[in-house]
C-alpha positions as CSV (number, residue, x, y, z in Angstrom):
1,M,35.4,-8.3,-14.6
2,N,31.6,-7.8,-14.6
3,T,30.8,-5.2,-17.4
4,R,26.9,-5.8,-17.2
5,P,25.2,-2.4,-16.4
6,R,24.0,-2.0,-13.1
7,L,20.2,-2.2,-12.5
8,P,19.7,1.2,-10.6
9,S,21.1,3.1,-13.3
10,V,19.2,1.3,-16.3
11,A,16.0,2.0,-14.4
12,F,16.7,5.5,-13.8
13,F,17.3,6.0,-17.5
14,C,14.1,4.0,-18.5
15,V,11.9,5.6,-16.1
16,G,13.4,9.0,-16.7
17,F,12.5,9.2,-20.4
18,M,9.1,7.8,-19.9
19,V,8.3,10.6,-17.4
20,C,9.8,13.2,-19.8
21,W,7.8,12.0,-22.4
22,T,4.8,11.7,-20.6
23,I,4.7,15.1,-19.3
24,A,5.8,16.9,-22.6
25,P,2.7,16.4,-24.5
26,L,0.8,17.4,-21.7
27,Y,2.6,20.8,-21.4
28,I,2.1,21.0,-25.1
29,K,-1.6,20.9,-24.5
30,V,-1.6,23.5,-21.8
31,L,0.3,25.8,-24.2
32,T,-2.3,25.7,-26.8
33,G,-4.4,28.3,-24.9
34,V,-2.0,30.9,-25.2
35,L,0.5,30.3,-28.2
36,D,-0.3,29.2,-31.6
37,S,1.6,26.0,-32.6
38,W,4.2,27.5,-34.9
39,T,5.2,29.9,-32.0
40,Q,5.3,27.1,-29.5
41,N,7.3,25.0,-31.5
42,F,9.8,27.8,-31.9
43,L,10.1,28.5,-28.5
44,R,10.6,24.9,-27.4
45,Y,13.1,24.1,-29.8
46,G,14.9,27.3,-29.2
47,T,15.2,26.4,-25.6
48,S,16.6,23.1,-26.3
49,F,19.0,24.8,-28.8
50,L,20.2,27.1,-25.9
51,F,20.4,23.9,-23.9
52,W,22.8,22.1,-26.5
53,L,24.8,25.1,-27.3
54,P,27.4,24.9,-24.5
55,F,27.9,20.9,-25.6
56,L,28.7,22.2,-29.3
57,F,31.2,24.8,-28.0
58,W,33.1,22.2,-25.7
59,T,33.0,19.6,-28.6
60,S,34.6,22.2,-31.0
61,A,37.0,23.3,-28.6
62,R,38.0,19.6,-27.5
63,D,37.7,17.8,-31.1
64,G,36.7,20.2,-33.5
65,L,33.4,19.8,-35.5
66,P,33.5,18.1,-38.8
67,K,31.8,20.0,-41.5
68,S,30.2,17.1,-43.1
69,V,27.8,16.8,-39.9
70,F,26.4,20.1,-40.8
71,V,25.7,19.2,-44.5
72,R,24.4,15.6,-43.7
73,A,22.1,16.8,-41.0
74,I,19.9,19.1,-43.4
75,V,17.8,16.3,-44.6
76,P,17.0,15.0,-41.3
77,S,16.3,18.4,-39.9
78,A,13.9,19.1,-42.8
79,F,12.1,15.8,-41.9
80,N,12.2,16.9,-38.1
81,V,10.7,20.4,-38.8
82,A,7.8,18.8,-40.9
83,G,7.2,16.2,-38.2
84,Q,7.2,18.5,-35.4
85,S,5.1,21.0,-37.1
86,C,2.4,18.3,-37.6
87,Y,2.8,16.8,-34.1
88,A,2.3,20.1,-32.1
89,A,-0.7,21.2,-34.2
90,A,-2.5,17.9,-33.5
91,F,-2.8,18.9,-29.9
92,Y,-4.9,21.9,-30.8
93,Y,-7.6,19.6,-32.2
94,A,-7.4,16.6,-30.1
95,A,-6.7,15.4,-26.6
96,P,-3.2,14.3,-25.5
97,G,-3.9,10.6,-25.0
98,F,-5.6,10.4,-28.3
99,V,-2.8,12.1,-30.3
100,T,0.0,9.9,-28.7
101,L,-1.8,6.5,-29.6
102,V,-2.3,7.6,-33.2
103,T,1.7,8.5,-33.3
104,M,2.3,5.2,-32.4
105,T,2.1,4.1,-35.9
106,L,5.5,5.6,-36.4
107,V,7.0,2.0,-35.5
108,F,5.5,1.0,-38.7
109,W,6.9,3.7,-40.8
110,V,10.2,3.3,-39.3
111,A,10.3,-0.3,-40.2
112,L,9.0,0.5,-43.6
113,F,11.3,3.3,-44.7
114,S,14.4,1.2,-43.2
115,M,13.3,-1.6,-45.9
116,V,13.3,0.8,-48.5
117,L,16.8,2.2,-48.0
118,F,18.5,-0.8,-46.4
119,P,18.7,-4.1,-48.0
120,A,19.3,-6.0,-45.0
121,E,16.0,-4.7,-43.4
122,R,13.9,-6.3,-46.2
123,R,14.4,-9.7,-44.3
124,L,11.4,-8.4,-42.4
125,L,9.2,-9.0,-45.4
126,R,9.9,-12.7,-44.6
127,S,8.8,-12.2,-40.8
128,V,5.5,-13.5,-39.6
129,P,5.5,-10.8,-36.6
130,F,5.9,-8.1,-39.1
131,W,2.9,-8.9,-41.2
132,V,0.9,-9.5,-37.9
133,G,2.0,-6.3,-36.5
134,T,1.1,-4.5,-39.8
135,A,-2.3,-5.9,-39.6
136,L,-2.9,-5.2,-35.8
137,S,-1.5,-1.5,-36.3
138,I,-4.1,-0.8,-39.1
139,A,-7.0,-2.2,-37.3
140,G,-5.9,-0.6,-34.1
141,V,-5.5,3.0,-35.3
142,C,-8.7,2.7,-37.4
143,G,-10.6,1.5,-34.4
144,V,-9.2,4.2,-32.0
145,V,-10.3,6.8,-34.5
146,M,-13.7,5.3,-35.7
147,F,-14.9,4.8,-32.1
148,H,-14.0,8.3,-31.0
149,P,-17.2,10.0,-29.7
150,E,-16.8,12.8,-31.8
151,F,-15.4,10.7,-34.8
152,S,-17.1,12.7,-37.7
153,A,-16.2,16.2,-36.1
154,K,-13.8,18.2,-38.2
155,A,-11.5,19.0,-35.4
156,T,-11.1,15.2,-34.6
157,L,-10.3,14.2,-38.4
158,L,-7.9,17.1,-38.5
159,G,-6.0,16.1,-35.3
160,T,-6.0,12.5,-36.5
161,L,-4.6,13.5,-39.8
162,L,-1.9,15.8,-38.3
163,A,-0.8,13.0,-35.6
164,A,-0.6,10.6,-38.5
165,L,1.5,12.7,-40.6
166,M,3.8,13.3,-37.7
167,A,4.3,9.6,-37.7
168,V,5.4,9.4,-41.4
169,G,7.5,12.4,-40.9
170,W,9.2,10.7,-37.8
171,G,9.7,7.6,-39.8
172,C,11.6,9.6,-42.5
173,Y,13.6,11.3,-39.9
174,T,14.7,8.3,-38.0
175,V,15.8,6.5,-41.0
176,S,17.5,9.6,-42.7
177,V,19.4,9.9,-39.2
178,K,20.7,6.2,-39.5
179,A,21.4,6.6,-43.2
180,L,23.4,9.8,-43.1
181,L,24.5,10.2,-39.3
182,G,24.7,6.8,-38.4
183,E,28.5,7.0,-37.4
184,V,28.2,10.2,-35.7
185,D,28.1,10.7,-32.0
186,S,24.3,11.0,-31.1
187,R,24.8,13.8,-28.9
188,L,26.7,15.8,-31.7
189,S,24.3,15.1,-34.4
190,F,21.1,15.7,-32.2
191,S,22.8,19.1,-31.3
192,V,23.3,20.1,-34.7
193,I,19.7,18.7,-36.0
194,T,18.3,20.6,-32.9
195,I,20.0,23.8,-34.1
196,Y,18.6,23.5,-37.7
197,T,15.2,22.6,-36.4
198,A,15.1,25.5,-34.2
199,L,16.0,27.8,-37.2
200,G,13.3,26.3,-39.4
201,L,10.7,26.5,-37.0
202,G,11.7,30.0,-36.2
203,V,11.1,31.0,-39.8
204,L,7.7,29.2,-39.8
205,A,6.8,31.0,-36.5
206,F,7.4,34.3,-38.0
207,V,5.8,33.6,-41.3
208,M,2.7,31.5,-40.0
209,G,2.6,32.3,-36.4
210,R,2.4,35.1,-33.8
211,P,5.8,35.1,-32.0
212,S,5.1,38.5,-30.5
213,D,2.7,36.7,-28.2
214,A,5.6,35.2,-26.5
215,L,6.6,38.9,-24.9
216,R,3.1,38.4,-23.1
217,L,3.7,35.2,-21.2
218,D,4.1,35.3,-17.6
219,M,6.7,33.4,-15.5
220,L,4.3,30.3,-15.0
221,R,3.7,29.9,-18.8
222,W,7.5,30.4,-19.6
223,S,8.1,27.6,-17.2
224,H,5.9,25.5,-19.1
225,V,7.8,26.1,-22.2
226,I,11.1,25.4,-20.5
227,V,9.9,22.2,-18.9
228,S,8.2,20.8,-22.2
229,A,11.4,21.8,-24.1
230,L,13.8,20.1,-21.6
231,A,11.6,17.2,-21.0
232,G,10.5,16.5,-24.4
233,I,13.4,17.3,-26.4
234,A,16.6,17.9,-24.6
235,I,16.6,15.6,-21.7
236,G,14.2,12.8,-22.7
237,H,16.3,12.0,-26.1
238,V,19.4,11.8,-24.0
239,L,18.0,9.3,-21.3
240,Y,16.4,7.2,-24.1
241,Y,19.8,6.8,-25.9
242,A,21.6,6.1,-23.0
243,A,19.3,3.4,-22.0
244,I,19.6,2.0,-25.6
245,R,23.7,2.4,-25.1
246,R,23.5,0.2,-22.0
247,I,20.9,-2.4,-22.6
248,G,19.8,-2.4,-26.2
249,A,17.0,-1.2,-27.9
250,S,14.3,-3.9,-27.0
251,I,13.4,-3.0,-23.4
252,P,13.6,0.9,-23.8
253,T,11.2,0.4,-26.8
254,M,9.1,-1.8,-24.4
255,F,8.8,1.2,-22.2
256,L,7.9,3.7,-25.2
257,L,5.1,1.2,-26.0
258,L,3.6,2.1,-22.6
259,R,3.7,5.7,-23.1
260,P,0.3,6.4,-24.8
261,F,-1.3,4.8,-21.6
262,S,0.7,6.9,-19.0
263,V,-0.3,9.9,-21.1
264,L,-3.8,9.0,-20.9
265,V,-3.8,8.5,-17.3
266,V,-2.4,11.9,-16.4
267,S,-4.7,13.5,-19.2
268,A,-7.7,12.1,-17.6
269,F,-7.0,14.1,-14.4
270,L,-5.7,17.3,-16.2
271,F,-8.1,17.6,-19.1
272,G,-10.8,15.0,-18.4
273,E,-9.9,12.9,-21.3
274,R,-11.8,9.5,-21.7
275,L,-11.6,6.9,-24.1
276,T,-14.5,4.6,-24.7
277,A,-14.1,0.8,-23.9
278,L,-13.8,0.0,-27.6
279,Q,-11.0,2.7,-28.1
280,W,-9.1,1.2,-25.1
281,L,-9.6,-2.3,-26.7
282,F,-8.4,-1.0,-30.2
283,G,-5.6,1.1,-28.4
284,C,-4.3,-2.3,-27.0
285,I,-4.5,-3.8,-30.2
286,L,-2.3,-0.7,-31.7
287,I,0.2,-1.2,-29.2
288,S,0.2,-4.9,-29.7
289,G,1.0,-4.4,-33.4
290,S,3.8,-1.9,-32.3
291,Y,5.1,-4.8,-30.1
292,C,5.2,-7.3,-33.1
293,F,7.4,-4.9,-34.9
294,V,9.8,-5.0,-32.0
295,L,9.7,-8.9,-32.3
296,A,10.3,-8.8,-36.0
297,Q,13.4,-6.5,-35.4
298,K,14.9,-9.0,-32.8
299,Q,14.7,-11.8,-35.3
300,R,17.3,-10.2,-37.1
301,Q,19.7,-9.1,-34.3
302,A,22.7,-10.9,-36.1
303,Q,22.3,-8.2,-38.8
304,A,23.3,-4.7,-38.5
305,P,21.4,-3.0,-35.7
306,S,18.5,-0.8,-36.6
307,A,17.9,2.7,-35.8
308,P,16.2,2.8,-32.5
309,L,12.7,3.9,-32.5
310,G,11.9,7.1,-30.7
311,A,9.0,9.5,-29.9
312,Q,8.7,12.8,-31.2
313,D,8.2,15.7,-28.7
């Protein structure tokens, strides 16, 4: 019996998460004009929490919810709160395509932190593609930032720093999920993490932000919140992990590496974002470095599978 996944379903999942993760940062940028980053984060993750709540009730009624999941999800959720706070704030200082390019350094941090926690991952240190990827990633992100037309501007530097911190936070989040929740159904673990993240971002919104601004949003702005939450958080992740379950991590990750360019194309029409020729060159170098990390991981496929690489939205 042929058990290979059907091409149409695989294409649906891959194209689906690419579309979701392309439009999500654009909606975040649109909302920067009406909400502060703390409030926007809370509203988006709160919407995702409401989306996943029925699944938690259904799982609890069918199988019960192991209490250990709620304990083990605390650390990944803390990293997620930190990463999301930096990620959303970056769009208040830089354009979507630029932010997305800088955050692609997350591939390096996932590999690095994996080597720290998992001895089997240290085989990557003997991998030529790993070191080539490290060199290309460093050169690429430096070039993208340094050749920005407003490189010395405070806003550009702050946006770059926030995007880079998001990449570090996402690396910590991904590796902690693998270490603490690797044997848990991804839907269940993601649901619990979403709840904790929404609570954490809610506290930050009431302390640092202006959540009362949400009361003044019209239906159009609320639709932006809902679409960005469902596409970037609730649905995008499901499609991504569904693709990984069917065909492995390599092809979905290849799609993921194209994400900065899809965001740039749409951002050019919506916000007039333009990269210089040198930024395009170094952006391609950065993506090539990320691709080398994927090749390095494929060299050790005989070992235990690594945590899949994701995107933060």
